[in-house]
Short mmCIF file of the C-alpha atoms (twelve columns), coordinates in Angstrom:
data_MODEL
# 
_entry.id   MODEL 
# 
loop_
_atom_site.group_PDB 
_atom_site.id 
_atom_site.type_symbol 
_atom_site.label_atom_id 
_atom_site.label_alt_id 
_atom_site.label_comp_id 
_atom_site.label_asym_id 
_atom_site.label_seq_id 
_atom_site.Cartn_x 
_atom_site.Cartn_y 
_atom_site.Cartn_z 
_atom_site.pdbx_PDB_model_num 
ATOM 1   C CA . UNK A 1   13.596  13.589  -5.277  1 
ATOM 2   C CA . UNK A 2   14.023  11.698  -2.024  1 
ATOM 3   C CA . UNK A 3   12.336  8.713   -0.440  1 
ATOM 4   C CA . UNK A 4   12.074  8.420   3.321   1 
ATOM 5   C CA . UNK A 5   9.994   6.698   5.985   1 
ATOM 6   C CA . UNK A 6   6.784   8.560   6.701   1 
ATOM 7   C CA . UNK A 7   6.609   10.649  9.865   1 
ATOM 8   C CA . UNK A 8   3.572   11.783  11.867  1 
ATOM 9   C CA . UNK A 9   3.729   15.195  10.137  1 
ATOM 10  C CA . UNK A 10  3.068   13.406  6.805   1 
ATOM 11  C CA . UNK A 11  -0.246  11.900  7.897   1 
ATOM 12  C CA . UNK A 12  -2.567  14.675  6.602   1 
ATOM 13  C CA . UNK A 13  -0.902  14.548  3.181   1 
ATOM 14  C CA . UNK A 14  -1.059  10.758  3.058   1 
ATOM 15  C CA . UNK A 15  -4.763  10.828  3.942   1 
ATOM 16  C CA . UNK A 16  -5.333  13.356  1.153   1 
ATOM 17  C CA . UNK A 17  -3.546  11.046  -1.299  1 
ATOM 18  C CA . UNK A 18  -5.535  8.034   -0.048  1 
ATOM 19  C CA . UNK A 19  -8.695  9.962   -0.898  1 
ATOM 20  C CA . UNK A 20  -7.260  10.890  -4.329  1 
ATOM 21  C CA . UNK A 21  -6.479  7.212   -4.918  1 
ATOM 22  C CA . UNK A 22  -9.982  6.180   -3.837  1 
ATOM 23  C CA . UNK A 23  -11.431 8.719   -6.259  1 
ATOM 24  C CA . UNK A 24  -9.225  7.413   -9.107  1 
ATOM 25  C CA . UNK A 25  -10.298 3.850   -8.311  1 
ATOM 26  C CA . UNK A 26  -13.964 4.931   -8.272  1 
ATOM 27  C CA . UNK A 27  -14.193 3.903   -4.601  1 
ATOM 28  C CA . UNK A 28  -14.410 7.269   -2.876  1 
ATOM 29  C CA . UNK A 29  -17.765 6.379   -1.299  1 
ATOM 30  C CA . UNK A 30  -16.025 3.447   0.436   1 
ATOM 31  C CA . UNK A 31  -13.082 5.501   1.724   1 
ATOM 32  C CA . UNK A 32  -13.135 6.180   5.459   1 
ATOM 33  C CA . UNK A 33  -9.507  7.264   5.828   1 
ATOM 34  C CA . UNK A 34  -8.943  9.829   8.546   1 
ATOM 35  C CA . UNK A 35  -5.795  11.320  10.029  1 
ATOM 36  C CA . UNK A 36  -6.340  10.173  13.625  1 
ATOM 37  C CA . UNK A 37  -6.840  6.529   12.689  1 
ATOM 38  C CA . UNK A 38  -3.939  6.523   10.221  1 
ATOM 39  C CA . UNK A 39  -1.567  8.138   12.710  1 
ATOM 40  C CA . UNK A 40  -2.569  5.642   15.407  1 
ATOM 41  C CA . UNK A 41  -2.063  2.659   13.103  1 
ATOM 42  C CA . UNK A 42  1.240   3.880   11.654  1 
ATOM 43  C CA . UNK A 43  2.854   5.441   14.733  1 
ATOM 44  C CA . UNK A 44  0.918   4.277   17.805  1 
ATOM 45  C CA . UNK A 45  2.119   1.780   20.412  1 
ATOM 46  C CA . UNK A 46  1.221   -1.195  18.177  1 
ATOM 47  C CA . UNK A 47  1.736   -0.137  14.527  1 
ATOM 48  C CA . UNK A 48  -0.046  -2.262  11.946  1 
ATOM 49  C CA . UNK A 49  1.634   -0.767  8.892   1 
ATOM 50  C CA . UNK A 50  4.505   1.378   7.673   1 
ATOM 51  C CA . UNK A 51  4.755   3.954   4.921   1 
ATOM 52  C CA . UNK A 52  7.341   5.543   2.695   1 
ATOM 53  C CA . UNK A 53  6.904   8.957   1.125   1 
ATOM 54  C CA . UNK A 54  8.565   10.458  -1.917  1 
ATOM 55  C CA . UNK A 55  9.335   14.164  -1.830  1 
ATOM 56  C CA . UNK A 56  9.832   16.248  -4.924  1 
ATOM 57  C CA . UNK A 57  10.305  20.017  -4.932  1 
ATOM 58  C CA . UNK A 58  9.661   20.193  -1.155  1 
ATOM 59  C CA . UNK A 59  6.304   18.425  -1.542  1 
ATOM 60  C CA . UNK A 60  5.228   14.892  -0.670  1 
ATOM 61  C CA . UNK A 61  4.260   13.706  -4.132  1 
ATOM 62  C CA . UNK A 62  3.740   9.983   -3.504  1 
ATOM 63  C CA . UNK A 63  3.400   7.351   -0.819  1 
ATOM 64  C CA . UNK A 64  3.570   3.596   -0.388  1 
ATOM 65  C CA . UNK A 65  1.837   1.968   2.577   1 
ATOM 66  C CA . UNK A 66  2.820   -1.609  3.415   1 
ATOM 67  C CA . UNK A 67  2.881   -4.305  6.073   1 
ATOM 68  C CA . UNK A 68  4.219   -7.816  6.553   1 
ATOM 69  C CA . UNK A 69  2.418   -11.121 6.243   1 
ATOM 70  C CA . UNK A 70  3.816   -14.634 6.500   1 
ATOM 71  C CA . UNK A 71  4.065   -17.346 3.877   1 
ATOM 72  C CA . UNK A 72  3.756   -20.812 5.375   1 
ATOM 73  C CA . UNK A 73  4.983   -22.417 2.150   1 
ATOM 74  C CA . UNK A 74  8.133   -20.278 2.108   1 
ATOM 75  C CA . UNK A 75  8.290   -20.237 5.913   1 
ATOM 76  C CA . UNK A 76  9.300   -16.613 5.585   1 
ATOM 77  C CA . UNK A 77  7.774   -13.150 5.734   1 
ATOM 78  C CA . UNK A 78  6.174   -11.389 2.767   1 
ATOM 79  C CA . UNK A 79  6.092   -7.635  2.261   1 
ATOM 80  C CA . UNK A 80  2.569   -6.677  1.205   1 
ATOM 81  C CA . UNK A 81  2.019   -3.336  -0.507  1 
ATOM 82  C CA . UNK A 82  -1.445  -2.076  0.415   1 
ATOM 83  C CA . UNK A 83  -1.355  1.148   -1.592  1 
ATOM 84  C CA . UNK A 84  0.985   3.029   -3.881  1 
ATOM 85  C CA . UNK A 85  -0.049  6.428   -5.143  1 
ATOM 86  C CA . UNK A 86  1.759   9.086   -7.154  1 
ATOM 87  C CA . UNK A 87  0.050   12.433  -7.597  1 
ATOM 88  C CA . UNK A 88  -0.823  13.103  -11.254 1 
ATOM 89  C CA . UNK A 89  1.655   15.959  -11.736 1 
ATOM 90  C CA . UNK A 90  4.515   13.720  -10.537 1 
ATOM 91  C CA . UNK A 91  3.752   10.673  -12.681 1 
ATOM 92  C CA . UNK A 92  6.179   9.469   -15.332 1 
ATOM 93  C CA . UNK A 93  9.069   10.900  -13.318 1 
ATOM 94  C CA . UNK A 94  10.324  7.598   -11.892 1 
ATOM 95  C CA . UNK A 95  8.850   8.129   -8.412  1 
ATOM 96  C CA . UNK A 96  6.693   5.000   -8.523  1 
ATOM 97  C CA . UNK A 97  9.576   2.814   -9.669  1 
ATOM 98  C CA . UNK A 98  11.846  4.268   -6.987  1 
ATOM 99  C CA . UNK A 99  9.255   3.633   -4.274  1 
ATOM 100 C CA . UNK A 100 8.846   0.027   -5.423  1 
ATOM 101 C CA . UNK A 101 12.628  -0.418  -5.526  1 
ATOM 102 C CA . UNK A 102 12.894  0.949   -1.972  1 
ATOM 103 C CA . UNK A 103 10.231  -1.520  -0.852  1 
ATOM 104 C CA . UNK A 104 11.975  -4.389  -2.639  1 
ATOM 105 C CA . UNK A 105 15.179  -3.443  -0.816  1 
ATOM 106 C CA . UNK A 106 13.343  -3.463  2.532   1 
ATOM 107 C CA . UNK A 107 11.844  -6.852  1.685   1 
ATOM 108 C CA . UNK A 108 15.256  -8.332  0.901   1 
ATOM 109 C CA . UNK A 109 16.868  -6.754  3.983   1 
ATOM 110 C CA . UNK A 110 14.142  -8.181  6.229   1 
ATOM 111 C CA . UNK A 111 14.350  -11.695 4.804   1 
ATOM 112 C CA . UNK A 112 11.115  -11.612 2.812   1 
ATOM 113 C CA . UNK A 113 10.795  -14.193 0.069   1 
ATOM 114 C CA . UNK A 114 7.895   -12.367 -1.588  1 
ATOM 115 C CA . UNK A 115 6.728   -8.838  -2.345  1 
ATOM 116 C CA . UNK A 116 3.044   -8.817  -3.251  1 
ATOM 117 C CA . UNK A 117 0.205   -6.420  -3.987  1 
ATOM 118 C CA . UNK A 118 -3.156  -6.324  -5.727  1 
ATOM 119 C CA . UNK A 119 -4.300  -4.146  -8.607  1 
ATOM 120 C CA . UNK A 120 -7.782  -3.581  -9.980  1 
ATOM 121 C CA . UNK A 121 -8.361  -5.581  -13.166 1 
ATOM 122 C CA . UNK A 122 -9.275  -2.478  -15.179 1 
ATOM 123 C CA . UNK A 123 -6.187  -0.452  -14.163 1 
ATOM 124 C CA . UNK A 124 -4.173  -1.111  -17.326 1 
ATOM 125 C CA . UNK A 125 -1.676  1.742   -16.756 1 
ATOM 126 C CA . UNK A 126 -0.683  0.240   -13.396 1 
ATOM 127 C CA . UNK A 127 -0.614  -3.330  -14.737 1 
ATOM 128 C CA . UNK A 128 1.620   -2.283  -17.619 1 
ATOM 129 C CA . UNK A 129 3.913   -0.387  -15.247 1 
ATOM 130 C CA . UNK A 130 4.224   -3.356  -12.855 1 
ATOM 131 C CA . UNK A 131 5.026   -5.712  -15.725 1 
ATOM 132 C CA . UNK A 132 7.886   -3.437  -16.858 1 
ATOM 133 C CA . UNK A 133 9.439   -3.989  -13.423 1 
ATOM 134 C CA . UNK A 134 9.279   -7.770  -13.797 1 
ATOM 135 C CA . UNK A 135 6.152   -8.334  -11.688 1 
ATOM 136 C CA . UNK A 136 3.677   -10.978 -12.790 1 
ATOM 137 C CA . UNK A 137 0.026   -11.534 -11.886 1 
ATOM 138 C CA . UNK A 138 -0.731  -14.317 -9.442  1 
ATOM 139 C CA . UNK A 139 -3.257  -16.019 -11.709 1 
ATOM 140 C CA . UNK A 140 -5.400  -18.744 -10.256 1 
ATOM 141 C CA . UNK A 141 -5.988  -17.014 -6.924  1 
ATOM 142 C CA . UNK A 142 -9.123  -15.132 -5.923  1 
ATOM 143 C CA . UNK A 143 -9.029  -12.624 -3.082  1 
ATOM 144 C CA . UNK A 144 -11.820 -12.947 -0.524  1 
ATOM 145 C CA . UNK A 145 -12.963 -10.327 1.956   1 
ATOM 146 C CA . UNK A 146 -15.165 -10.241 5.025   1 
ATOM 147 C CA . UNK A 147 -16.263 -6.836  6.258   1 
ATOM 148 C CA . UNK A 148 -19.200 -5.064  7.873   1 
ATOM 149 C CA . UNK A 149 -22.104 -7.285  8.976   1 
ATOM 150 C CA . UNK A 150 -20.593 -10.440 7.465   1 
ATOM 151 C CA . UNK A 151 -17.429 -9.980  9.541   1 
ATOM 152 C CA . UNK A 152 -19.491 -9.302  12.663  1 
ATOM 153 C CA . UNK A 153 -21.679 -12.386 12.069  1 
ATOM 154 C CA . UNK A 154 -18.704 -14.705 11.674  1 
ATOM 155 C CA . UNK A 155 -16.948 -13.218 14.701  1 
ATOM 156 C CA . UNK A 156 -20.098 -13.714 16.804  1 
ATOM 157 C CA . UNK A 157 -20.033 -17.465 16.041  1 
ATOM 158 C CA . UNK A 158 -16.965 -17.688 18.266  1 
ATOM 159 C CA . UNK A 159 -19.074 -16.989 21.353  1 
# 
């Protein structure tokens, strides 16, 4: 098994895994992932995110998509994991742990003081897995989101 930065040729496979993840999370109806948009945002002139892929037996079996935010309290960057997905046939092989370790290494190398991600409350297998790695929930914080018409309405208040 090997882990490497994603390349444009990986985009169709990553999109397929994003859709598999959305289905697992019971959010497939909300998934609008498409190859053109993902390629533009990962590899275009102004990338918004990066991705790692894990190959096993000449197949991309997992991916991790991430980006950087900034912590004002730490006055340092944070690596934020948007999605981690391991295809069912490759689970329990260490791929997920190796991807997270590779991301932790990137975070340390780039001076990040934090490595964060979110997990659905009902996803006990993932929560248990993350705890075995030493991760802890960030209790006391609630994630907020603006999207669709609410985002447009607030943006329009700016004139």
